[in-house]
Every structure is written in C-alpha cells, then in structure tokens.
N, C-alpha and C positions, 0 to 999 in steps of 0.2 A: 597549591590552591585547594580550597575546600570544594566540595560538590556544589554548594550554594554559589560560591564565586564563579565556578565554571558555568553554571546555568545562567547566572546574571550576564556573564559575558556573551553567551550564545543568544539569550533573549534580546540583547541590545542590537543584534544584527537584523532584527525584525522591527516592524512598526509596533511599538509597545502599547499604543492606544487602540489597537485594532479590536480587541475583545472586551466586552463587558464581563463575560463569563466564559471560562474555557476549561476543558478537561485536562489541559496540559499542566505539568508540574510534578513534584515528588510524590510517589505513591508508596514508597517503602524505604526504610533505612534512615540513617542520620545524615541530614544535608550538611552538617558541620564537620564531618570526617574529611581527612586529607584525601584528595583523589589520586589514586595510584595508576589509573588508566581507565579507559572507557570502551565499551562495546556498543555499537548501534545494531539494531535488528528490528524486524517488523513486529515480532511478538516475543514475549518473555516465556519462552519454553524452558523446560528442564535442561535440555541440551545447551541452550544459550547460557543459562546460569553456569553450567558445568564448564563451558568454554571460557567464561569470564574468570572462573577460579583457576583454570589451567594457565591462563595468560597473566594472572596476577592483577586483574582489573576489578575495581570495587564500585564502579558506576556502570549501569546498564541503561541505555536510552532506547525506548521502544516506541513504535508508532501506534500500536493497537492496545487495548486494555490488557492489563496483566492478570486481573482477577475476575474475568468472566462476566463483566458488566461494564457499560460505557463509562461510568464515573468511578469505577474501581472501588465501590463500596464493599467492605468485607464483613460488616456485621452479620449479614445473612449466611456467611460461610462458617460461623462458629461450629466447631466439632466436625467440619467437613474434612475427610481424610486427605484428599488431594491437596486442598488449600494448606492444611497444616504441614504436610510434607514439604510443599514448596516454600512456605514460610520458614521452616526449619532450615532448609538449605541456604536461604538468603541470610537468615540470622547467624548461622554458624560461620559464614564466610564474610560477614559484615558488609554486605552488598546493598547499595542504595539503588532504587529504580526511579527513573523519571520518564514520564510520557511526553512525547513530542509529536502531537498530532495536528491540532488546530492551526498552529503557527505555520506548519509546512503547507497546509492546504489553503489557508486564508490570508495570512499576513504577508505573503510574498507572492508577487506576480511576475512571471507565470508560476503556477502551483509547483512547489519544490519537489514533491513526490513525482509529479508528472514529468518534470524535467529530467529526473533520474531514469524513468521508464523510457522516455524518448532517446536519451543518450545511450542507454544499454541496447536499444534496438537499432541504433545508428540512423535515426530518422530526423535529426535536428534540422537538416536542410529542407525538410518537407512539411514543416509545421505551418498550419494555416491559423493565423491570429484573428480570431473573430471577437476578441475582447471579453470572452467568457471565462470564468473561473471553473465552472462545473463541467463544461464540455471541452474536450481536447481533441483537435482534429488534425490529421495529416493527409496530404494528397500525395500518394506515391505514384511512381511510374507504373503502368498497367502490369498486374501480376495475377496469377491464378489463385484462387482461394487456397488450394492445396499448398502452393509455394508460400503463401503468407502464413499458413498454420505451421509449416515446417520451420520458418524463420523464428516464429514466436517460441516454438518448442526448444529450438537451439539456444536462443538468447535468454529465455526465462527459465530454462532447465525444467521444462515440463515432461512428465512421463508419458502423457497422452495429449490428444487434442480433441476437445469436445466441441463439435461444430454443428450448426444448423445452416444448410445452404448447399448449393451445387459445388462440388470440389473443383470442377473445371471452369467455373465461372471466373471471368476476368473482372477484377475489382481494382479500385484505385483510392476511393474516398473512405477513410478509416476514422471512426470516432471512438474514443474512450470515454466511459462514464462510470461513476463510482458505484452506484447501487440502483437496482430496479426493484422497488418495493410495492406491494399492494397498499393503496392508501384509502380505498373505498370511496374515492371521489375522482374527479376528472384528472388529477395528477397521475393516476395509474395509466393514462393514455399517452403520457409525455413521450416515452421512449418508442412507442409504436408510431407516433406522429413523427418522431425524429428519424426513424428508419425509413419512413415513407418518403422522405425528402429526396429530390433528385441528386443532391450533392452528398448523399450518404449511401455507401454500399455495404459497409461492415460495421457492426457494433461490437465493441469489446468492453463488457461490463464487469464490475467487481462481483455482483450477484445477479441472479435472475429470478423471474417469476414465470413459470412454464405456461400459465394460461393467459398471459398478456402478450408481451412483445415476442416471446418464444414462439407462441402459436402463430402469430402474424408472420414471422420469418419462415416458418414451415409452409404456410399456405403460399407465400411468395415464391418459395423454392418450387413447390409443386405446380405453380403456374408458369414456371420457366423464367422468373425474374431474378436478376442478379442482386439479391439481398441475402445477407448472411449475419450470423452471430458466432463469435468465437468466445467460449467461456474458459478463461485461464484459471479461475479461482482467485479469491481476494488477496491472499498472501503473495502468490506468485506475481500478481498484477502490481502490487505496491512495493515489493521487496527491493527493487533497484533504487528506489528513492532513498532508502536508508543506506544502501551501499555508497551512493554518491554523497550523502550527508556526511559520512565518515571521512571522505576526501576533503570536503570543505572544512570540517571541524579540526582535522589534523593541521590544516594551514592556519586556522584560527588559534590553535592551542599547541604550538610546536613542542612545548616541554612536557606534554602529557600524551602518552601512547593512546592512539584512537584506532580501534579495529572494527571491522564489520564481520558479522557472522550471520548467515542466512537462517532464519527460523524454519524455512522449508514448507512444503505443502503438507497439510495435515492428513491428506487422504492417501491410501494405498490402492493401487490398481492391479487387479488380477486378471 
C-alpha cells in the first residue's frame, strides 16, 4: 500500500465531513511511495526520525506540527540551519510525514487523544460524560494531591511534578483541558471559573498562564481551599493518545508494521 492509500484507509474511520479546513494531512515526502512501516509519535523530533530509520519505517504520523508553526508552512524557514538539517534527514531516508491532529480531537467522540491519556492512567471507570469535547473530567476515589501527582509521574514518565496547591489536600474531581491562553477578553476567565466550580478540585492543562488561573489556584491554596493545578507539559499530556493510536492502527493495517515512539518531554530538569 502507498502512504496515500494508508492515510485514506485511516481517514475513513472518522467522520469525513467533520472539517471544512484542517491542519491534518501530508507535510513532507512523497505520498505515493510504498509504505514499509509507520511510527506514531506526538512530535517529529530528530530522535523520532532516527528511530523510524532504525526500524525501517518510511511513514511518520505525528500529532503536533513538524516545522514549528501550526500549519507547517516552511517558506519562512528558508536557509534555517535546523530546518535544513531535519529536511535532509527526511530526504535521505525517503520518509513521509503526516499530521494527525484535528481528526483525533474533533472527528471522534470521545476525543481520541483523551481516550489514550485516560487508558494510560487507568481511569476509564471514572470518566464523567458531560457531553463536552473540550473538557475531560474524571471523578476518582478520594486521594491526596501528592498521591495524584505521583501517579501521573509514574504513568506519564514525568521527571518532576509542577504543582499549585496543598500537597496533603484530599481531591477527587479532576479536569483535563488543552490550553489556557490569554485572549485579552472574557475567555481568559474561562478556566478560573472552571476551577471555582464545586465539582472541580484539580485542573490538568496542556499549557498555563501564570497571571490568570495559576494565580487564582495559588490564592485558593493560601486560603486553605482544596483547589490545585498540576502542570505535566503539553507533550507528556498528549503522548499516550499516540501510543494507543498505534495499537488501533496496527489492527486496521495488519500487514504494515506500526510502532509507537515517544517524542518525550523537551525540558531538562536540574
């Protein structure tokens, strides 16, 4: 099968009419090459490419942008040394790159990335279905914040735990959300209002803004309230979704080797 045929088969497992415009699709390489194997990962790092070469895979499916901007436009990267080296590595090994983002988040319910995260954490029995695509809530048996952080560290392979809140606070209601961004309007209040709810104890976001909901969580902690934020980092948060995608794609494509390789946390902690 060619890369294009592989992708068409995958796309047909989603609602094909869901998007008018999507960032998903081929970002590099020749879609009409024969597919020798596939790697799934959250990001197209140099190590992910090297692993694909080692395994003899010539198709990499990633969740996030490969070339440092949301739509993977590369015109602005002309003569950029890092981009040219990355491009050379892909070219020399005839590797095609496909982005698989919007379909996983929007064209499947529940969110496919989130399903992978919840499975990896062992929380499928605790999911609260509120009908939302953007928020993902679980209600756990009561646990201390410290125990919760340690569980996340173990399952998501975190080197550290970045936490706002009392470590001995007993919590139960956990909400995952993708991004907390400043919007310079009332939307920047969204996650502060969310954490204020009686049925939300802990927020686990992909990104944070320190002077909005983070400041709110700190004040709540200093007032003795059981409100907390755990920052795992964007890649650690979404990586399990790509791990479980590889399992599903191997069942869909039994004749093509499908591997998962973690792109990993970009940060070092000293």
